[in-house]
Biopython code that builds the backbone (N, CA, C, O; Angstrom):
import numpy as np
from Bio.PDB.StructureBuilder import StructureBuilder

atoms = [
    (1, "MET", "N", (88.935, 72.231, 119.248)),
    (1, "MET", "CA", (88.980, 73.594, 118.794)),
    (1, "MET", "C", (88.291, 73.668, 117.419)),
    (1, "MET", "O", (88.545, 72.836, 116.548)),
    (2, "ASP", "N", (87.431, 74.654, 117.236)),
    (2, "ASP", "CA", (86.686, 74.845, 116.002)),
    (2, "ASP", "C", (87.615, 75.406, 114.917)),
    (2, "ASP", "O", (88.575, 76.110, 115.233)),
    (3, "ILE", "N", (87.340, 75.101, 113.641)),
    (3, "ILE", "CA", (88.215, 75.568, 112.571)),
    (3, "ILE", "C", (88.191, 77.086, 112.443)),
    (3, "ILE", "O", (89.167, 77.680, 111.986)),
    (4, "PHE", "N", (87.089, 77.724, 112.840)),
    (4, "PHE", "CA", (87.016, 79.181, 112.768)),
    (4, "PHE", "C", (87.735, 79.851, 113.939)),
    (4, "PHE", "O", (87.962, 81.060, 113.899)),
    (5, "GLU", "N", (88.095, 79.104, 114.970)),
    (5, "GLU", "CA", (88.910, 79.628, 116.058)),
    (5, "GLU", "C", (90.405, 79.491, 115.746)),
    (5, "GLU", "O", (91.225, 80.225, 116.298)),
    (6, "ILE", "N", (90.753, 78.563, 114.875)),
    (6, "ILE", "CA", (92.167, 78.338, 114.539)),
    (6, "ILE", "C", (92.707, 79.497, 113.712)),
    (6, "ILE", "O", (93.766, 80.038, 114.031)),
    (7, "ILE", "N", (91.999, 79.887, 112.657)),
    (7, "ILE", "CA", (92.423, 80.987, 111.799)),
    (7, "ILE", "C", (91.818, 82.268, 112.343)),
    (7, "ILE", "O", (90.601, 82.448, 112.311)),
    (8, "LYS", "N", (92.672, 83.167, 112.846)),
    (8, "LYS", "CA", (92.172, 84.427, 113.393)),
    (8, "LYS", "C", (91.940, 85.458, 112.306)),
    (8, "LYS", "O", (90.860, 86.042, 112.215)),
    (9, "ARG", "N", (92.973, 85.687, 111.464)),
    (9, "ARG", "CA", (92.835, 86.676, 110.392)),
    (9, "ARG", "C", (93.963, 86.491, 109.400)),
    (9, "ARG", "O", (95.026, 85.989, 109.765)),
    (10, "PRO", "N", (93.757, 86.887, 108.145)),
    (10, "PRO", "CA", (94.872, 86.888, 107.200)),
    (10, "PRO", "C", (95.772, 88.082, 107.462)),
    (10, "PRO", "O", (95.299, 89.148, 107.855)),
    (11, "LEU", "N", (97.061, 87.908, 107.246)),
    (11, "LEU", "CA", (98.024, 88.987, 107.426)),
    (11, "LEU", "C", (98.297, 89.613, 106.066)),
    (11, "LEU", "O", (98.951, 89.004, 105.219)),
    (12, "VAL", "N", (97.804, 90.816, 105.858)),
    (12, "VAL", "CA", (97.982, 91.512, 104.596)),
    (12, "VAL", "C", (99.120, 92.508, 104.765)),
    (12, "VAL", "O", (98.937, 93.584, 105.333)),
    (13, "THR", "N", (100.296, 92.140, 104.268)),
    (13, "THR", "CA", (101.482, 92.985, 104.344)),
    (13, "THR", "C", (102.100, 93.052, 102.948)),
    (13, "THR", "O", (101.675, 92.331, 102.045)),
    (14, "GLU", "N", (103.092, 93.908, 102.773)),
    (14, "GLU", "CA", (103.768, 93.992, 101.482)),
    (14, "GLU", "C", (104.459, 92.671, 101.136)),
    (14, "GLU", "O", (104.375, 92.198, 100.003)),
    (15, "LYS", "N", (105.131, 92.089, 102.106)),
    (15, "LYS", "CA", (105.826, 90.827, 101.863)),
    (15, "LYS", "C", (104.827, 89.710, 101.558)),
    (15, "LYS", "O", (105.051, 88.908, 100.651)),
    (16, "GLY", "N", (103.729, 89.655, 102.309)),
    (16, "GLY", "CA", (102.719, 88.636, 102.078)),
    (16, "GLY", "C", (102.051, 88.771, 100.728)),
    (16, "GLY", "O", (101.765, 87.767, 100.075)),
    (17, "THR", "N", (101.796, 90.005, 100.295)),
    (17, "THR", "CA", (101.208, 90.233, 98.979)),
    (17, "THR", "C", (102.165, 89.798, 97.881)),
    (17, "THR", "O", (101.738, 89.214, 96.885)),
    (18, "HIS", "N", (103.450, 90.074, 98.048)),
    (18, "HIS", "CA", (104.447, 89.650, 97.063)),
    (18, "HIS", "C", (104.538, 88.126, 97.001)),
    (18, "HIS", "O", (104.592, 87.555, 95.912)),
    (19, "GLN", "N", (104.554, 87.465, 98.152)),
    (19, "GLN", "CA", (104.670, 86.005, 98.182)),
    (19, "GLN", "C", (103.433, 85.317, 97.619)),
    (19, "GLN", "O", (103.527, 84.204, 97.101)),
    (20, "SER", "N", (102.275, 85.967, 97.714)),
    (20, "SER", "CA", (101.059, 85.347, 97.190)),
    (20, "SER", "C", (101.054, 85.328, 95.668)),
    (20, "SER", "O", (100.378, 84.491, 95.069)),
    (21, "THR", "N", (101.794, 86.233, 95.027)),
    (21, "THR", "CA", (101.836, 86.261, 93.574)),
    (21, "THR", "C", (102.935, 85.375, 93.007)),
    (21, "THR", "O", (102.921, 85.087, 91.810)),
    (22, "GLN", "N", (103.874, 84.939, 93.812)),
    (22, "GLN", "CA", (104.981, 84.106, 93.346)),
    (22, "GLN", "C", (104.556, 82.643, 93.319)),
    (22, "GLN", "O", (103.949, 82.145, 94.266)),
    (23, "SER", "N", (104.880, 81.963, 92.229)),
    (23, "SER", "CA", (104.647, 80.524, 92.145)),
    (23, "SER", "C", (105.902, 79.886, 91.569)),
    (23, "SER", "O", (106.695, 80.558, 90.909)),
    (24, "HIS", "N", (106.084, 78.616, 91.809)),
    (24, "HIS", "CA", (107.292, 77.924, 91.378)),
    (24, "HIS", "C", (106.914, 76.744, 90.494)),
    (24, "HIS", "O", (105.951, 76.026, 90.762)),
    (25, "GLU", "N", (107.679, 76.565, 89.457)),
    (25, "GLU", "CA", (107.449, 75.472, 88.525)),
    (25, "GLU", "C", (107.964, 74.162, 89.123)),
    (25, "GLU", "O", (108.726, 74.157, 90.090)),
    (26, "ALA", "N", (107.536, 73.068, 88.530)),
    (26, "ALA", "CA", (107.947, 71.747, 88.999)),
    (26, "ALA", "C", (109.384, 71.459, 88.580)),
    (26, "ALA", "O", (109.831, 71.866, 87.508)),
    (27, "THR", "N", (110.091, 70.753, 89.445)),
    (27, "THR", "CA", (111.425, 70.259, 89.128)),
    (27, "THR", "C", (111.413, 68.748, 89.266)),
    (27, "THR", "O", (110.363, 68.149, 89.497)),
    (28, "ARG", "N", (112.579, 68.132, 89.126)),
    (28, "ARG", "CA", (112.622, 66.679, 89.266)),
    (28, "ARG", "C", (112.282, 66.220, 90.680)),
    (28, "ARG", "O", (111.677, 65.164, 90.865)),
    (29, "THR", "N", (112.666, 67.001, 91.663)),
    (29, "THR", "CA", (112.479, 66.562, 93.045)),
    (29, "THR", "C", (111.283, 67.207, 93.732)),
    (29, "THR", "O", (110.815, 66.701, 94.752)),
    (30, "MET", "N", (110.772, 68.329, 93.185)),
    (30, "MET", "CA", (109.679, 69.057, 93.840)),
    (30, "MET", "C", (108.510, 69.240, 92.867)),
    (30, "MET", "O", (108.732, 69.553, 91.697)),
    (31, "PRO", "N", (107.274, 69.050, 93.332)),
    (31, "PRO", "CA", (106.133, 69.347, 92.462)),
    (31, "PRO", "C", (105.910, 70.858, 92.367)),
    (31, "PRO", "O", (106.435, 71.622, 93.176)),
    (32, "ALA", "N", (105.139, 71.272, 91.389)),
    (32, "ALA", "CA", (104.835, 72.694, 91.237)),
    (32, "ALA", "C", (104.002, 73.160, 92.421)),
    (32, "ALA", "O", (103.199, 72.406, 92.970)),
    (33, "ARG", "N", (104.209, 74.431, 92.811)),
    (33, "ARG", "CA", (103.433, 74.963, 93.924)),
    (33, "ARG", "C", (102.995, 76.375, 93.610)),
    (33, "ARG", "O", (103.611, 77.080, 92.810)),
    (34, "GLY", "N", (101.918, 76.767, 94.260)),
    (34, "GLY", "CA", (101.372, 78.103, 94.049)),
    (34, "GLY", "C", (101.945, 79.088, 95.044)),
    (34, "GLY", "O", (103.042, 78.893, 95.569)),
    (35, "GLY", "N", (101.205, 80.136, 95.297)),
    (35, "GLY", "CA", (101.662, 81.193, 96.177)),
    (35, "GLY", "C", (101.599, 80.816, 97.644)),
    (35, "GLY", "O", (101.015, 79.798, 98.015)),
    (36, "SER", "N", (102.213, 81.658, 98.482)),
    (36, "SER", "CA", (102.210, 81.487, 99.932)),
    (36, "SER", "C", (101.337, 82.570, 100.550)),
    (36, "SER", "O", (101.404, 83.730, 100.145)),
    (37, "PHE", "N", (100.528, 82.201, 101.519)),
    (37, "PHE", "CA", (99.616, 83.127, 102.175)),
    (37, "PHE", "C", (99.823, 83.057, 103.679)),
    (37, "PHE", "O", (99.946, 81.967, 104.238)),
    (38, "ALA", "N", (99.863, 84.212, 104.344)),
    (38, "ALA", "CA", (100.150, 84.280, 105.770)),
    (38, "ALA", "C", (98.870, 84.533, 106.561)),
    (38, "ALA", "O", (98.003, 85.295, 106.133)),
    (39, "PHE", "N", (98.763, 83.885, 107.718)),
    (39, "PHE", "CA", (97.614, 84.022, 108.607)),
    (39, "PHE", "C", (98.097, 84.157, 110.038)),
    (39, "PHE", "O", (99.135, 83.606, 110.407)),
    (40, "GLU", "N", (97.340, 84.892, 110.844)),
    (40, "GLU", "CA", (97.530, 84.848, 112.287)),
    (40, "GLU", "C", (96.644, 83.730, 112.790)),
    (40, "GLU", "O", (95.454, 83.692, 112.477)),
    (41, "VAL", "N", (97.216, 82.812, 113.573)),
    (41, "VAL", "CA", (96.481, 81.639, 114.024)),
    (41, "VAL", "C", (96.500, 81.550, 115.550)),
    (41, "VAL", "O", (97.245, 82.267, 116.218)),
    (42, "HIS", "N", (95.678, 80.668, 116.079)),
    (42, "HIS", "CA", (95.626, 80.414, 117.517)),
    (42, "HIS", "C", (96.969, 79.862, 117.973)),
    (42, "HIS", "O", (97.597, 79.082, 117.258)),
    (43, "ALA", "N", (97.405, 80.256, 119.140)),
    (43, "ALA", "CA", (98.734, 79.879, 119.637)),
    (43, "ALA", "C", (98.887, 78.377, 119.843)),
    (43, "ALA", "O", (99.998, 77.858, 119.746)),
    (44, "ALA", "N", (97.797, 77.668, 120.125)),
    (44, "ALA", "CA", (97.875, 76.231, 120.368)),
    (44, "ALA", "C", (97.623, 75.403, 119.112)),
    (44, "ALA", "O", (97.590, 74.175, 119.189)),
    (45, "ALA", "N", (97.447, 76.041, 117.965)),
    (45, "ALA", "CA", (97.152, 75.321, 116.729)),
    (45, "ALA", "C", (98.402, 74.628, 116.204)),
    (45, "ALA", "O", (99.496, 75.191, 116.244)),
    (46, "THR", "N", (98.234, 73.411, 115.713)),
    (46, "THR", "CA", (99.332, 72.656, 115.127)),
    (46, "THR", "C", (99.256, 72.754, 113.603)),
    (46, "THR", "O", (98.260, 73.227, 113.057)),
    (47, "LYS", "N", (100.306, 72.307, 112.924)),
    (47, "LYS", "CA", (100.332, 72.387, 111.465)),
    (47, "LYS", "C", (99.202, 71.581, 110.806)),
    (47, "LYS", "O", (98.570, 72.093, 109.882)),
    (48, "PRO", "N", (98.921, 70.342, 111.241)),
    (48, "PRO", "CA", (97.790, 69.621, 110.628)),
    (48, "PRO", "C", (96.439, 70.311, 110.884)),
    (48, "PRO", "O", (95.565, 70.288, 110.018)),
    (49, "MET", "N", (96.267, 70.912, 112.041)),
    (49, "MET", "CA", (95.024, 71.632, 112.334)),
    (49, "MET", "C", (94.884, 72.851, 111.433)),
    (49, "MET", "O", (93.792, 73.131, 110.938)),
    (50, "ILE", "N", (95.987, 73.588, 111.210)),
    (50, "ILE", "CA", (95.957, 74.769, 110.359)),
    (50, "ILE", "C", (95.671, 74.367, 108.918)),
    (50, "ILE", "O", (94.886, 75.025, 108.236)),
    (51, "LYS", "N", (96.303, 73.287, 108.448)),
    (51, "LYS", "CA", (96.075, 72.807, 107.082)),
    (51, "LYS", "C", (94.611, 72.436, 106.874)),
    (51, "LYS", "O", (94.011, 72.820, 105.870)),
    (52, "GLU", "N", (94.040, 71.703, 107.803)),
    (52, "GLU", "CA", (92.641, 71.298, 107.691)),
    (52, "GLU", "C", (91.708, 72.505, 107.712)),
    (52, "GLU", "O", (90.744, 72.551, 106.947)),
    (53, "ALA", "N", (91.979, 73.480, 108.576)),
    (53, "ALA", "CA", (91.130, 74.659, 108.686)),
    (53, "ALA", "C", (91.151, 75.483, 107.399)),
    (53, "ALA", "O", (90.100, 75.912, 106.923)),
    (54, "VAL", "N", (92.339, 75.708, 106.831)),
    (54, "VAL", "CA", (92.437, 76.496, 105.598)),
    (54, "VAL", "C", (91.758, 75.766, 104.446)),
    (54, "VAL", "O", (91.066, 76.391, 103.642)),
    (55, "GLU", "N", (91.946, 74.450, 104.356)),
    (55, "GLU", "CA", (91.315, 73.684, 103.278)),
    (55, "GLU", "C", (89.795, 73.725, 103.377)),
    (55, "GLU", "O", (89.118, 73.831, 102.354)),
    (56, "LYS", "N", (89.248, 73.643, 104.579)),
    (56, "LYS", "CA", (87.792, 73.640, 104.736)),
    (56, "LYS", "C", (87.188, 75.029, 104.583)),
    (56, "LYS", "O", (86.121, 75.168, 103.985)),
    (57, "ILE", "N", (87.843, 76.056, 105.106)),
    (57, "ILE", "CA", (87.274, 77.405, 105.053)),
    (57, "ILE", "C", (87.339, 77.972, 103.634)),
    (57, "ILE", "O", (86.355, 78.521, 103.140)),
    (58, "TYR", "N", (88.498, 77.840, 102.978)),
    (58, "TYR", "CA", (88.705, 78.483, 101.681)),
    (58, "TYR", "C", (88.563, 77.541, 100.488)),
    (58, "TYR", "O", (88.646, 77.994, 99.346)),
    (59, "ARG", "N", (88.350, 76.238, 100.720)),
    (59, "ARG", "CA", (88.190, 75.232, 99.677)),
    (59, "ARG", "C", (89.368, 75.227, 98.697)),
    (59, "ARG", "O", (89.184, 75.350, 97.485)),
    (60, "VAL", "N", (90.565, 75.086, 99.238)),
    (60, "VAL", "CA", (91.796, 75.021, 98.453)),
    (60, "VAL", "C", (92.595, 73.801, 98.895)),
    (60, "VAL", "O", (92.291, 73.193, 99.921)),
    (61, "LYS", "N", (93.620, 73.444, 98.117)),
    (61, "LYS", "CA", (94.506, 72.333, 98.474)),
    (61, "LYS", "C", (95.815, 72.914, 98.997)),
    (61, "LYS", "O", (96.488, 73.669, 98.295)),
    (62, "VAL", "N", (96.174, 72.564, 100.222)),
    (62, "VAL", "CA", (97.370, 73.073, 100.883)),
    (62, "VAL", "C", (98.494, 72.056, 100.734)),
    (62, "VAL", "O", (98.316, 70.871, 101.015)),
    (63, "LEU", "N", (99.659, 72.537, 100.284)),
    (63, "LEU", "CA", (100.821, 71.655, 100.162)),
    (63, "LEU", "C", (101.637, 71.610, 101.442)),
    (63, "LEU", "O", (102.044, 70.531, 101.874)),
    (64, "SER", "N", (101.887, 72.767, 102.062)),
    (64, "SER", "CA", (102.700, 72.784, 103.276)),
    (64, "SER", "C", (102.320, 73.971, 104.143)),
    (64, "SER", "O", (101.711, 74.936, 103.681)),
    (65, "VAL", "N", (102.700, 73.873, 105.427)),
    (65, "VAL", "CA", (102.436, 74.922, 106.408)),
    (65, "VAL", "C", (103.730, 75.174, 107.175)),
    (65, "VAL", "O", (104.379, 74.240, 107.646)),
    (66, "ARG", "N", (104.097, 76.458, 107.294)),
    (66, "ARG", "CA", (105.238, 76.859, 108.113)),
    (66, "ARG", "C", (104.707, 77.757, 109.217)),
    (66, "ARG", "O", (103.881, 78.632, 108.956)),
    (67, "THR", "N", (105.168, 77.556, 110.449)),
    (67, "THR", "CA", (104.688, 78.363, 111.574)),
    (67, "THR", "C", (105.854, 79.015, 112.294)),
    (67, "THR", "O", (106.989, 78.540, 112.243)),
    (68, "SER", "N", (105.546, 80.116, 112.967)),
    (68, "SER", "CA", (106.536, 80.767, 113.826)),
    (68, "SER", "C", (105.806, 81.508, 114.932)),
    (68, "SER", "O", (104.737, 82.081, 114.720)),
    (69, "ASN", "N", (106.403, 81.485, 116.117)),
    (69, "ASN", "CA", (105.848, 82.164, 117.278)),
    (69, "ASN", "C", (106.532, 83.514, 117.451)),
    (69, "ASN", "O", (107.746, 83.636, 117.284)),
    (70, "TYR", "N", (105.737, 84.522, 117.786)),
    (70, "TYR", "CA", (106.255, 85.866, 117.998)),
    (70, "TYR", "C", (105.953, 86.310, 119.419)),
    (70, "TYR", "O", (104.834, 86.148, 119.905)),
    (71, "LEU", "N", (106.956, 86.869, 120.083)),
    (71, "LEU", "CA", (106.765, 87.418, 121.418)),
    (71, "LEU", "C", (106.232, 88.836, 121.303)),
    (71, "LEU", "O", (106.558, 89.564, 120.365)),
    (72, "GLY", "N", (105.402, 89.219, 122.277)),
    (72, "GLY", "CA", (104.878, 90.576, 122.285)),
    (72, "GLY", "C", (105.968, 91.588, 122.585)),
    (72, "GLY", "O", (106.947, 91.278, 123.264)),
    (73, "LYS", "N", (105.796, 92.799, 122.077)),
    (73, "LYS", "CA", (106.787, 93.848, 122.275)),
    (73, "LYS", "C", (106.468, 94.654, 123.528)),
    (73, "LYS", "O", (105.296, 94.846, 123.855)),
    (74, "PRO", "N", (107.487, 95.125, 124.231)),
    (74, "PRO", "CA", (107.223, 95.993, 125.388)),
    (74, "PRO", "C", (106.714, 97.356, 124.920)),
    (74, "PRO", "O", (107.233, 97.928, 123.961)),
    (75, "ARG", "N", (105.708, 97.859, 125.599)),
    (75, "ARG", "CA", (105.122, 99.162, 125.276)),
    (75, "ARG", "C", (104.931, 99.954, 126.558)),
    (75, "ARG", "O", (104.886, 99.393, 127.653)),
    (76, "ARG", "N", (104.822, 101.254, 126.404)),
    (76, "ARG", "CA", (104.613, 102.116, 127.556)),
    (76, "ARG", "C", (103.514, 103.104, 127.207)),
    (76, "ARG", "O", (103.532, 103.717, 126.139)),
    (77, "VAL", "N", (102.564, 103.254, 128.109)),
    (77, "VAL", "CA", (101.504, 104.250, 127.981)),
    (77, "VAL", "C", (101.578, 105.127, 129.222)),
    (77, "VAL", "O", (101.306, 104.673, 130.333)),
    (78, "ARG", "N", (101.945, 106.378, 129.025)),
    (78, "ARG", "CA", (102.198, 107.340, 130.105)),
    (78, "ARG", "C", (103.240, 106.777, 131.066)),
    (78, "ARG", "O", (104.414, 106.687, 130.708)),
    (79, "TYR", "N", (102.842, 106.401, 132.266)),
    (79, "TYR", "CA", (103.823, 105.928, 133.252)),
    (79, "TYR", "C", (103.755, 104.427, 133.485)),
    (79, "TYR", "O", (104.478, 103.910, 134.336)),
    (80, "LYS", "N", (102.908, 103.717, 132.754)),
    (80, "LYS", "CA", (102.759, 102.277, 132.959)),
    (80, "LYS", "C", (103.436, 101.510, 131.830)),
    (80, "LYS", "O", (103.366, 101.894, 130.663)),
    (81, "ARG", "N", (104.090, 100.420, 132.208)),
    (81, "ARG", "CA", (104.729, 99.546, 131.224)),
    (81, "ARG", "C", (103.831, 98.326, 131.016)),
    (81, "ARG", "O", (103.153, 97.861, 131.932)),
    (82, "GLY", "N", (103.851, 97.834, 129.803)),
    (82, "GLY", "CA", (103.073, 96.653, 129.466)),
    (82, "GLY", "C", (103.687, 95.948, 128.274)),
    (82, "GLY", "O", (104.787, 96.288, 127.838)),
    (83, "ARG", "N", (102.974, 94.968, 127.750)),
    (83, "ARG", "CA", (103.434, 94.209, 126.588)),
    (83, "ARG", "C", (102.250, 93.971, 125.662)),
    (83, "ARG", "O", (101.110, 93.834, 126.103)),
    (84, "THR", "N", (102.549, 93.927, 124.367)),
    (84, "THR", "CA", (101.519, 93.482, 123.436)),
    (84, "THR", "C", (101.441, 91.962, 123.544)),
    (84, "THR", "O", (102.399, 91.336, 123.997)),
    (85, "PRO", "N", (100.336, 91.358, 123.145)),
    (85, "PRO", "CA", (100.206, 89.910, 123.318)),
    (85, "PRO", "C", (101.122, 89.117, 122.380)),
    (85, "PRO", "O", (101.471, 89.577, 121.293)),
    (86, "ASP", "N", (101.502, 87.910, 122.830)),
    (86, "ASP", "CA", (102.239, 86.980, 121.988)),
    (86, "ASP", "C", (101.286, 86.441, 120.924)),
    (86, "ASP", "O", (100.080, 86.348, 121.156)),
    (87, "TRP", "N", (101.829, 86.082, 119.749)),
    (87, "TRP", "CA", (100.974, 85.565, 118.690)),
    (87, "TRP", "C", (101.733, 84.576, 117.816)),
    (87, "TRP", "O", (102.956, 84.462, 117.903)),
    (88, "LYS", "N", (100.992, 83.865, 116.975)),
    (88, "LYS", "CA", (101.574, 82.835, 116.120)),
    (88, "LYS", "C", (101.195, 83.120, 114.670)),
    (88, "LYS", "O", (100.056, 83.468, 114.362)),
    (89, "LYS", "N", (102.185, 82.962, 113.789)),
    (89, "LYS", "CA", (101.988, 83.210, 112.361)),
    (89, "LYS", "C", (102.133, 81.898, 111.607)),
    (89, "LYS", "O", (103.022, 81.100, 111.906)),
    (90, "ALA", "N", (101.260, 81.673, 110.628)),
    (90, "ALA", "CA", (101.341, 80.494, 109.771)),
    (90, "ALA", "C", (101.420, 80.949, 108.324)),
    (90, "ALA", "O", (100.625, 81.780, 107.885)),
    (91, "VAL", "N", (102.381, 80.404, 107.581)),
    (91, "VAL", "CA", (102.498, 80.650, 106.149)),
    (91, "VAL", "C", (102.080, 79.367, 105.449)),
    (91, "VAL", "O", (102.679, 78.309, 105.644)),
    (92, "VAL", "N", (101.040, 79.481, 104.630)),
    (92, "VAL", "CA", (100.434, 78.326, 103.974)),
    (92, "VAL", "C", (100.781, 78.373, 102.491)),
    (92, "VAL", "O", (100.535, 79.379, 101.826)),
    (93, "VAL", "N", (101.356, 77.282, 101.968)),
    (93, "VAL", "CA", (101.699, 77.175, 100.548)),
    (93, "VAL", "C", (100.610, 76.357, 99.867)),
    (93, "VAL", "O", (100.301, 75.243, 100.290)),
    (94, "LEU", "N", (100.032, 76.919, 98.809)),
    (94, "LEU", "CA", (98.926, 76.269, 98.116)),
    (94, "LEU", "C", (99.403, 75.505, 96.885)),
    (94, "LEU", "O", (100.501, 75.732, 96.376)),
    (95, "HIS", "N", (98.551, 74.595, 96.422)),
    (95, "HIS", "CA", (98.764, 73.880, 95.166)),
    (95, "HIS", "C", (98.694, 74.884, 94.029)),
    (95, "HIS", "O", (97.981, 75.881, 94.138)),
    (96, "HIS", "N", (99.420, 74.647, 92.934)),
    (96, "HIS", "CA", (99.507, 75.642, 91.858)),
    (96, "HIS", "C", (98.182, 75.897, 91.153)),
    (96, "HIS", "O", (98.050, 76.910, 90.467)),
    (97, "ASP", "N", (97.197, 75.017, 91.296)),
    (97, "ASP", "CA", (95.884, 75.228, 90.675)),
    (97, "ASP", "C", (94.970, 76.096, 91.525)),
    (97, "ASP", "O", (93.909, 76.503, 91.049)),
    (98, "HIS", "N", (95.340, 76.393, 92.757)),
    (98, "HIS", "CA", (94.472, 77.120, 93.688)),
    (98, "HIS", "C", (95.054, 78.486, 94.013)),
    (98, "HIS", "O", (96.263, 78.703, 93.938)),
    (99, "HIS", "N", (94.156, 79.408, 94.379)),
    (99, "HIS", "CA", (94.559, 80.774, 94.743)),
    (99, "HIS", "C", (93.517, 81.358, 95.676)),
    (99, "HIS", "O", (92.329, 81.056, 95.555)),
    (100, "LEU", "N", (93.959, 82.196, 96.609)),
    (100, "LEU", "CA", (93.059, 82.925, 97.505)),
    (100, "LEU", "C", (92.942, 84.354, 96.999)),
    (100, "LEU", "O", (93.946, 84.960, 96.625)),
    (101, "ASP", "N", (91.745, 84.896, 96.983)),
    (101, "ASP", "CA", (91.539, 86.263, 96.508)),
    (101, "ASP", "C", (91.480, 87.247, 97.669)),
    (101, "ASP", "O", (90.760, 88.243, 97.601)),
    (102, "LEU", "N", (92.230, 86.977, 98.729)),
    (102, "LEU", "CA", (92.236, 87.854, 99.888)),
    (102, "LEU", "C", (93.209, 89.001, 99.728)),
    (102, "LEU", "O", (93.044, 90.045, 100.360)),
    (103, "PHE", "N", (94.221, 88.826, 98.892)),
    (103, "PHE", "CA", (95.317, 89.769, 98.836)),
    (103, "PHE", "C", (95.252, 90.606, 97.582)),
    (103, "PHE", "O", (96.108, 91.464, 97.367)),
]
sb = StructureBuilder()
sb.init_structure("model")
sb.init_model(0)
sb.init_chain("A")
sb.init_seg("    ")
for serial, (resi, resn, name, xyz) in enumerate(atoms, 1):
    if name == "N":
        sb.init_residue(resn, " ", resi, " ")
    sb.init_atom(name, np.array(xyz, "f"), 0.0, 1.0, " ", f" {name:<3s}", serial, name[0])
structure = sb.get_structure()
């Protein structure tokens, strides 16, 4: 799978914008980390694949990746029932020296 197929689009939401501005200082047990950025990714993408794709596309250092799968919602158009597609979300935490200017 190509790295440009793994990352579909950045998710620009109020929560994502807030999380991108938050950073945490270093403690005894945890190193300092920068903001968190959310992306819609390919459903078959794994955490190492997502980390590699974000690092190569945006030229940043990724500390961790969190993923979650979302089921599509039922929808109705006139008399027909259907569903929106299932999708996968990845939240990427960057090193404190790096930042994405997407948000």
